[in-house]
N, C-alpha and C positions, 0 to 999 in steps of 0.2 A: 595293871600299867601298861603303858605304851610298849609295843615290841617293834624292834627294827630287826628284820630278818635279812641274812645274806645266803644266797644259794651257792652252794661250795661246789667247785669244779676240780675233778682230779684228772692226772695224766701219768698213766703208766705206775700208778700205786702211790703218787705224791699228790700233795695239794698244789693246784696252780697258783703261782705267785700272786695273780689278781685276786684271788679268793682272800689272801691273807691281807693284802692291800685295803680290801673292803672292809674286813673285819676290823682293822685298825680305825678307819674312817667311822665306821658304824659305832665303835666304842666312844670316839670322840663326840659324836651326835647324840649318843645316848647319855653320856654324862651331863651333856649342856641341857637336856631335855627330862632328866630324871626317867629314863627309860632302860629297857633290858635288851640285850643283843642276843640273838638266836641265829644259829646257823644250821641249815638244812643240808645234811650229808648224805647224798644218794649214791648207791653204786654197789660194787660186790667184788672182793670184801673191802670194807672202808672203815670198820669200827675202830681199827687201830689208829686212825688219823685224827680221832675226837679229842684227844688229850692235847694235840698241837694247837687246835682250834680254841681250846679253853686258855692255853698259855697265852695265845695271841690277843686275847680280849673278850671271848665268847662268853656269856653267862650260862647259855644252854646249848647242847648240840642235839639235834633230832637226828638220829641214825636210821635210815631207810635202807636196809640191806636186804637185796634180793638178786637172785641169779639173773633174772631179765634185766637188771639195771647194770649188769657188768660193763657193757658198752653203751654210749650215748645213744639213744634213739628217741626221737620227738614224742612218740604216742606214749610210752610207758612213763618216762619222766613227767609228761604234763599232767597225766593221770595221777600220779603221787602228788606232786606238787599242789595241784588245784584241789586235791581232798584235803591235804594239810591246812592250806590257807583257808579254805572255806570252814574248816573246823576251828581253828585257832584265832582267826581274825586278826592278823598282824597289821600294824598301820603303815609300815614301809617294808618294801622287798627290793633288794639289790642284786643285780646279776653283773658279771664281768661282760664287757663288750667283746667277746671273743665269738667265734663262728658257733659254739654251743649257746652261749647266753642270747645271741641275737637270733638264735633259731627258737629257743625255748620261752624267752619271755614275751614276745608278741602273742605266741599261741596261748599263754596263760592269761594275758591281759583280755584277749578275746572271750575265753572262758569265763573269766571273772567279771568282764564288762567294767574294766577300769581303764585308766590312762597308762600310758608307758612313755617315758622319755628316753630316747636312744643316744647312745654315744656321749654321755655327759662328761665334762671336764672339771667339774667341782659340784659338790654338795654342800647345802647348809640349811639351818632352820630359820624360818622369819619368826616374828614376835608372836604370831599365832600358833607356831608349832608345825606350820606346814614345811614340807620339803621343798626347798628351792634348788632347782636342777638346772645347772647352767650347762649350755652347749652352744656350739657354733651354728649359724643359721644364715640365710640370705645369701647363699653361695659362698659361705664360710668368711663373709666379709665382717660381720658382728657377732658378739657374743648375747645370747637371749637367756633370760631367766623364766623357767616354766614352773608353775604350781599345779596340782591336782586338788582342788578345794573340796569336792564333793564326793567323790567315788574312792573306795578303798579296796585293796591297799594302794598306796602310792608307789609306783614301780618305776626303775631307771635301770639302764645298762650303763657301765661306766668303763671307759678305756683303761686298759693295762698301764701301769707307771705313772698313772695321774697322782696317786698318793703313795707315801713310802710305806713300806712294810713296818708293822710294830715290832718293838722289841718283846721277846718272848719272856714270860715270867713262869718258871716251872712251878712256882708255889701258889699260883692262882688256883682258885677252885670254883668249879662250876657243875653243872648237871648234865650227864649224858643219858639221853632217853632213846630207847630203842622204839621205834614206831612199827606197828604192823603195816605190811605192804600186802595187798591183795590184787594181783594181776592174772587174767586169763591169758595164758600164752596163746591158745588158738585164736584170740580176738586180735592180737597185735598184727598189724599189717606187714610190718617188716621184719626182717631176721639178719643178724650179722653172721655171715659165713666165714669171714676172714679179714684181719686187719693188716694192711700194707703199710709199712712206713715210708712216707715221701719225704726225701730230704732236698729241699731246696733253700738256697741262700735267703730268698725273701721270707721263707717260714721262720727264718731264725732271726729276723731283723729286730724284734722286740726283745729277744734274749741276749742279743750280741753285746760284748764287753767293749768292742771296737766298731765303728761304723763311719764309713767314707762316703760322703753324700756330695752329689753334683747338682748343680742348679743351672740356669740358662747360660751362664756364662762359660760353662763347658763347650759351648759353640755348636757340637754336632753329636751324633750317635757314635761315630767313630771315636771321637775324643774320650768317650765314657770307657773305653778300653784302658785308659790311664787309671781310671778309679778301681777297676778290677784288680789291676797289677798292683797298686798301693794296698788294697785291701787283703790281697792274698800275702803280701810280704808282712803286714801286721797282724795276720791271723784274724781279720775281720770280715764284715760284709759291707755290701754297697747299697746305698739308699739314694733318694731323690727329691726333690722338690717338685711341685705340680708342673711348671713349664716344660720339663724334659719329658714327662707323662704326657702331657698334651700334644708334644711334638711326635711322640712315638719313639723317643730315644731309649726308653725303657719301660717296663711294664707297671700298671698302677699298683701291684702289690708291694713295690719298693718305695711308694711315695710316704713321706714324712709330713705331718702337720694336721691342720684341723680337719681336712678331708681324707687324711691318711692315718698313719700309725704314729703312737705316742712311744717315745723310746727314753731310756735312760742310761746310756751306756757309759763305762770309764772313760773313753776317749771317742770324741767326735770331731772329724775333720770335714769342714765345710768348704768345698771347693768350687769356686764361681757361683755362691749363693749370696743374693743381696741381704737377706735377713728380714724379710716382711714378716709381719705377725702371724700370717696364716701358716707359715712354715715354723717359725721360732716356738711356737706353742708346743709343738710336737717334739721339740729336742732340748727345752730350755732345762731339764732336769739332767742333761749330761753333767758329768763331773768335772772333765776337762775339755775345752773347745779349743780346737786350732782352725782359725779362719784364713782362707787364701783367697784374695780378690784383689784385682788391679785397681779397684775404686777405693782409695783410702777412708772416703766418707761413708762406705756402705754400713747399714745399720749392723750387719752381722758382727761388726767388730766391738759393738757393745756388749755382746755376748761371749766374746772371745777370751779364753785365759791367755792365749798367744796370738798374734796376728802377723800375718806374712801379706804384704803389699806387692802384687807382682801377677804375671800371667800364669794362670793354672797350668797351662801347656808347657810353660817352662820350669815352674816351681816343682811339679810333682816328679818329673824325671830327675831332677837334682835331689829331691828327697829319696827316691828309690836308688840312685847312685850310692847315697850315704848309707842307707839300710844294707845294700848289697855289700859295701865295703866293711861294715861292722860285721857281717856275718862271715 
């Protein structure tokens, strides 16, 4: 039977949200193709997370638990994953397009001499059962479909928040298999001495429930200070479209869209953003969208739950005054 694999990612003893999103998508693909879903869960200790993966849609969880896998490092993870893939020959292997997935997936693709499509925004199967991997290309101006017709496995990294997390079913049954891990500690080139938590607003952008984003309409780097004030008042973080990043008003780590991050906050406030597709593809899954733009015909209003036609430099101070009055 054809197998679709998801490489799990963990963070502080919990499954990364993108892992569950990929399991849900793999389940949908598997049901369409009569395939099985297998999740590779590597780390230490991680066995206690396997049941959650079964409840989310996995048929089998391969648990690779070893002290050398406690913190992510390229070499030991690549050794373990390459060995499993060579031995079991899955048809498809999916990774999150995170810092870990973007590091591990190309290393494995090179070892396995197969193709890899990075930063996908959608996955489907064609009439021949090939994985169709959809991603932005040509300067993020078009969406392209990529297939890997000859080499196996077919591999892709997928951005977080592209797919919804599946509903968990505690009654689901699956198989949990512990796989042997043989690693020579002396042969590993790197060693983790200490892990320091780095807290940056940009690092929380994909997890934030409230995002206040600015576009070219903000006018200047100095005007971005209004966005930080509004974000603080709402307990959120700041994001941006590509033009402010290109102008140097904000770091590229805050960019939302095809060439940036994909987010799904509960509240998204678009300030001076026109609404070009290159940006909206990164925020279209937001639950409630408030758009502020002085152009009443701006495309962003097509995505907005609520729209405010006006100059952001006047509207944001008025919003802040109302928020402060309520406090």
